[in-house]
Wavefront OBJ file of the C-alpha trace (Angstrom):
o trace
v 6.047 18.182 16.293
v 2.584 16.830 15.469
v 1.708 13.177 16.042
v 1.529 12.603 12.285
v 4.977 14.115 11.779
v 6.336 12.028 14.632
v 4.946 8.855 13.070
v 6.749 9.719 9.833
v 9.988 10.492 11.604
v 10.238 7.043 13.183
v 9.217 4.911 10.202
v 12.035 2.326 10.022
v 13.556 2.202 6.566
v 12.248 5.657 5.723
v 15.773 6.763 4.942
v 18.812 4.719 4.031
v 21.993 6.183 5.526
v 25.023 6.071 3.253
v 28.380 7.771 3.421
v 29.396 10.016 0.568
v 32.932 10.735 -0.549
v 33.291 13.495 2.024
v 32.323 11.176 4.848
v 28.982 12.891 5.460
v 25.858 10.776 5.879
v 23.525 11.021 2.882
v 19.856 10.009 3.153
v 18.707 8.845 -0.272
v 15.027 9.148 0.665
v 15.314 12.392 2.620
v 13.611 14.625 -0.007
v 10.618 12.303 -0.130
v 10.414 12.160 3.656
v 10.641 15.947 3.916
v 7.807 16.286 1.394
v 5.678 13.869 3.410
v 6.341 15.754 6.657
v 5.466 19.064 5.017
v 2.244 17.583 3.649
v 1.321 16.172 7.075
v 1.806 19.546 8.759
v -0.612 21.179 6.287
v -3.473 18.872 7.269
v -6.373 19.958 9.460
v -6.256 18.600 13.046
v -9.093 16.206 12.222
v -7.325 14.694 9.201
v -3.954 14.731 10.951
v -5.432 12.552 13.700
v -6.815 10.097 11.128
v -3.539 9.985 9.228
v -1.580 9.459 12.445
v -3.750 6.466 13.266
v -3.155 4.920 9.833
v 0.576 5.644 9.882
v 0.827 3.917 13.241
v -0.783 0.848 11.644
v 1.867 0.989 8.894
v 4.851 0.722 11.257
v 6.934 -2.080 9.679
v 8.396 -3.302 12.960
v 4.960 -4.803 13.641
v 4.900 -6.862 10.431
v 6.389 -9.964 12.046
v 7.483 -12.966 10.041
v 10.872 -13.990 8.744
v 13.708 -11.498 8.654
v 14.363 -11.924 4.929
v 11.077 -10.176 4.115
v 11.514 -7.225 6.482
v 13.030 -4.947 3.776
v 9.983 -5.552 1.593
v 7.556 -4.770 4.420
v 9.528 -1.600 5.256
v 9.385 -0.505 1.619
v 5.646 -1.137 1.504
v 5.130 0.783 4.760
v 6.921 3.818 3.361
v 4.860 3.723 0.165
v 1.628 3.266 2.133
v 2.485 6.264 4.315
v 3.120 8.352 1.205
v -0.193 7.263 -0.342
v -2.175 7.948 2.841
v -0.737 11.455 3.115
v -1.452 12.165 -0.549
v -5.022 10.910 -0.215
v -5.592 12.965 2.942
v -4.254 16.109 1.281
v -6.397 15.412 -1.781
v -9.450 14.946 0.450
v -8.778 18.191 2.307
v -8.340 20.134 -0.936
v -11.511 18.692 -2.443
v -13.880 18.868 0.521
v -12.388 21.729 2.561
v -14.504 23.109 5.373
v -17.618 21.296 4.142
v -16.359 18.135 5.840
v -15.747 19.781 9.212
v -18.908 18.779 11.037
v -19.476 16.368 13.892
v -21.303 13.714 11.854
v -18.618 13.588 9.178
v -15.849 13.597 11.783
v -17.364 10.660 13.681
v -17.923 8.710 10.473
v -14.363 9.276 9.279
v -12.922 8.373 12.666
v -14.824 5.079 12.693
v -13.674 4.228 9.169
v -10.093 5.080 10.072
v -10.267 2.901 13.200
v -11.682 0.018 11.170
v -9.066 0.443 8.443
v -6.178 0.577 10.917
v -7.456 -2.579 12.639
v -7.659 -4.399 9.300
v -4.092 -3.422 8.399
v -2.902 -4.658 11.797
v -4.726 -7.947 11.204
v -2.117 -8.619 8.502
v 0.729 -8.751 11.043
v 2.401 -12.159 10.843
v 2.712 -14.501 13.796
v 3.686 -17.599 11.802
v 4.614 -17.338 8.133
v 3.265 -20.796 7.366
v -0.104 -20.337 9.066
v -2.785 -20.577 6.360
v -5.313 -17.766 6.870
v -8.410 -16.488 5.060
v -7.842 -13.460 2.823
v -11.293 -12.489 1.625
v -12.784 -10.524 4.532
v -9.682 -8.448 5.250
v -9.167 -7.744 1.544
v -12.760 -6.647 1.086
v -12.681 -4.562 4.261
v -9.482 -2.687 3.423
v -10.409 -1.710 -0.138
v -13.932 -0.678 0.857
v -12.765 1.393 3.829
v -10.073 3.086 1.733
v -12.696 4.292 -0.726
v -15.191 5.182 2.005
v -12.560 7.257 3.819
v -10.719 8.925 0.926
v -12.907 8.429 -2.149
v -14.598 11.830 -2.017
v -11.191 13.425 -2.510
v -11.225 11.987 -6.040
v -14.921 12.708 -6.696
v -18.029 10.603 -6.289
v -16.279 7.241 -6.279
v -18.184 3.958 -5.984
v -16.409 0.705 -5.137
v -17.724 -2.696 -6.126
v -16.183 -5.970 -4.923
v -16.493 -9.579 -6.066
v -14.111 -11.500 -3.830
v -14.167 -15.275 -3.630
v -12.967 -17.232 -0.616
v -9.199 -17.752 -0.593
v -6.752 -18.822 2.091
v -2.991 -18.356 1.836
v 0.093 -18.620 4.057
v 0.299 -15.525 6.233
v 3.135 -13.844 4.329
v 1.349 -14.310 0.996
v -1.937 -13.167 2.488
v -0.192 -9.986 3.620
v 1.361 -9.473 0.176
v -1.936 -10.020 -1.659
v -3.994 -7.664 0.489
v -1.332 -4.937 0.543
v -0.988 -5.194 -3.239
v -4.742 -4.641 -3.577
v -4.524 -1.726 -1.130
v -1.759 -0.122 -3.188
v -3.649 -0.573 -6.465
v -6.829 0.979 -5.041
v -4.810 3.842 -3.542
v -3.214 4.424 -6.956
v -6.642 4.539 -8.591
v -7.834 7.132 -6.044
v -4.661 9.189 -6.421
v -4.296 9.198 -10.198
v -7.275 7.574 -11.886
v -9.925 10.298 -11.774
v -8.106 13.582 -12.371
v -10.478 15.993 -14.078
v -13.487 13.717 -13.569
v -16.407 14.160 -11.187
v -16.416 10.520 -10.095
v -16.287 6.943 -11.219
v -16.146 3.265 -10.341
v -13.444 1.030 -8.876
v -14.083 -2.681 -9.262
v -12.008 -5.132 -7.166
v -12.297 -8.806 -8.080
v -10.636 -11.966 -6.775
v -11.635 -15.096 -8.670
v -10.301 -18.556 -9.407
v -9.954 -19.220 -13.123
v -8.584 -22.751 -13.134
v -7.768 -25.402 -10.558
v -4.514 -23.813 -9.398
v -4.660 -20.037 -10.009
v -6.606 -16.977 -8.932
v -6.724 -13.537 -10.488
v -6.807 -10.263 -8.549
v -8.018 -7.344 -10.653
v -8.490 -3.682 -9.772
v -10.352 -1.919 -12.568
v -11.394 1.726 -12.762
v -13.206 3.776 -15.390
v -10.957 6.784 -14.961
v -8.513 8.572 -17.223
v -6.520 5.525 -18.275
v -3.211 3.848 -17.567
v 0.028 5.828 -17.881
v 2.783 4.824 -20.267
v 5.090 4.034 -17.319
v 2.587 1.577 -15.865
v 1.818 0.142 -19.294
v 5.489 -0.767 -19.656
v 5.411 -2.665 -16.371
v 6.867 -0.104 -13.945
v 4.517 -0.496 -10.994
v 6.590 0.174 -7.875
v 5.910 -1.730 -4.634
v 2.960 -3.625 -6.137
v 5.414 -5.320 -8.540
v 7.537 -6.557 -5.617
v 4.449 -7.828 -3.775
v 3.279 -9.623 -6.929
v 6.738 -11.204 -7.207
v 6.421 -12.580 -3.682
v 3.061 -14.045 -4.734
v 4.848 -15.769 -7.655
v 2.799 -13.685 -10.029
v 3.258 -10.619 -12.192
v 1.511 -7.275 -12.189
v 0.096 -6.339 -15.586
v -1.594 -3.043 -16.476
v -4.011 -2.719 -19.360
v -6.444 -0.135 -20.604
v -9.999 -0.991 -19.612
v -12.060 -0.392 -22.754
v -12.001 3.118 -24.198
v -11.092 4.617 -20.821
v -9.885 3.397 -17.476
v -7.258 1.022 -16.158
v -7.169 -2.705 -15.462
v -4.444 -3.837 -13.036
v -4.126 -7.608 -12.740
v -2.097 -10.095 -10.701
v -2.401 -13.822 -11.397
v -1.057 -16.045 -8.620
v -0.843 -19.779 -8.021
v -2.830 -21.265 -5.159
v -1.025 -24.563 -4.746
v 0.339 -25.172 -1.268
v 3.747 -23.516 -0.977
v 4.825 -22.640 2.520
v 8.256 -21.215 1.707
v 9.462 -18.007 0.183
v 10.455 -18.653 -3.424
v 14.152 -19.416 -3.842
v 14.814 -16.592 -6.275
v 13.123 -13.987 -4.102
v 14.903 -15.193 -0.967
v 18.260 -15.004 -2.748
v 17.492 -11.488 -4.003
v 16.683 -10.215 -0.504
v 19.611 -12.012 1.118
v 22.001 -10.524 -1.456
v 20.573 -7.080 -0.699
v 20.999 -7.596 3.051
v 24.547 -8.899 2.532
v 25.426 -5.870 0.434
v 24.060 -3.501 3.072
v 26.066 -5.258 5.775
v 29.263 -4.991 3.702
v 28.620 -1.274 3.127
v 28.196 -0.688 6.832
v 31.349 -2.624 7.717
v 33.364 -0.667 5.145
v 32.160 2.699 6.465
v 34.728 4.591 8.605
l 1 2 3 4 5 6 7 8 9 10 11 12 13 14 15 16 17 18 19 20 21 22 23 24 25 26 27 28 29 30 31 32 33 34 35 36 37 38 39 40 41 42 43 44 45 46 47 48 49 50 51 52 53 54 55 56 57 58 59 60 61 62 63 64 65 66 67 68 69 70 71 72 73 74 75 76 77 78 79 80 81 82 83 84 85 86 87 88 89 90 91 92 93 94 95 96 97 98 99 100 101 102 103 104 105 106 107 108 109 110 111 112 113 114 115 116 117 118 119 120 121 122 123 124 125 126 127 128 129 130 131 132 133 134 135 136 137 138 139 140 141 142 143 144 145 146 147 148 149 150 151 152 153 154 155 156 157 158 159 160 161 162 163 164 165 166 167 168 169 170 171 172 173 174 175 176 177 178 179 180 181 182 183 184 185 186 187 188 189 190 191 192 193 194 195 196 197 198 199 200 201 202 203 204 205 206 207 208 209 210 211 212 213 214 215 216 217 218 219 220 221 222 223 224 225 226 227 228 229 230 231 232 233 234 235 236 237 238 239 240 241 242 243 244 245 246 247 248 249 250 251 252 253 254 255 256 257 258 259 260 261 262 263 264 265 266 267 268 269 270 271 272 273 274 275 276 277 278 279 280 281 282 283 284 285 286 287 288 289 290 291
């Protein structure tokens, strides 16, 4: 078993055991996990090493913080692992053997090390600790494009990120939401194109709100995203007390936007806490009822 495959196999929350009517254990996420393992085993040794490093940084047991948010961090970790594997496979298909030289390998390894360190910087020691967001946000989105952008074409990233500090759990949610949106743009935004631009902006627009936008000039938003179905980024926006909205960006391209309040709030919102606690309670009841 390769290191990358091993990292996938131990991702907590990667599968959710349940007992079917015949008493056998059913893993609801098993097909997705099997696809990810198969994709990891098809990577070149060089890319497999890079992916293994990034998957290690996605291990949700490192997230820290209050227990009520652990299911969300596990869900994000699984989605991040899926995105990283897709981007690596896309990069390998696009660049092939042309990327297998010492200079490229050293450059990619450095970017992967930097990116993994930035993801780990989001681990939570104290939920209420107010921490700066801007440098880690800028670093993650830029390193994602530097590492995987050529798999989508000649991609340029531009950032305009104002200073912002948030409680640690909201800082983590904001930066990981931006990471997911940029990954989505690299995965889906430039199919059939030779390149393009991703623009990441974080700006205050009144005395109590900021707006995160990830805009690309690619092929345009899908109908599913236009109707508000955005996956893990929606849950992260919810934790930020905001909403994820997708729009077309001019004649082409996509504009993904999250508006969040910046007033001092050092607790998880009541509604979100209740939602997660109900989920945990339901899981505990299911386990206790299992033979």
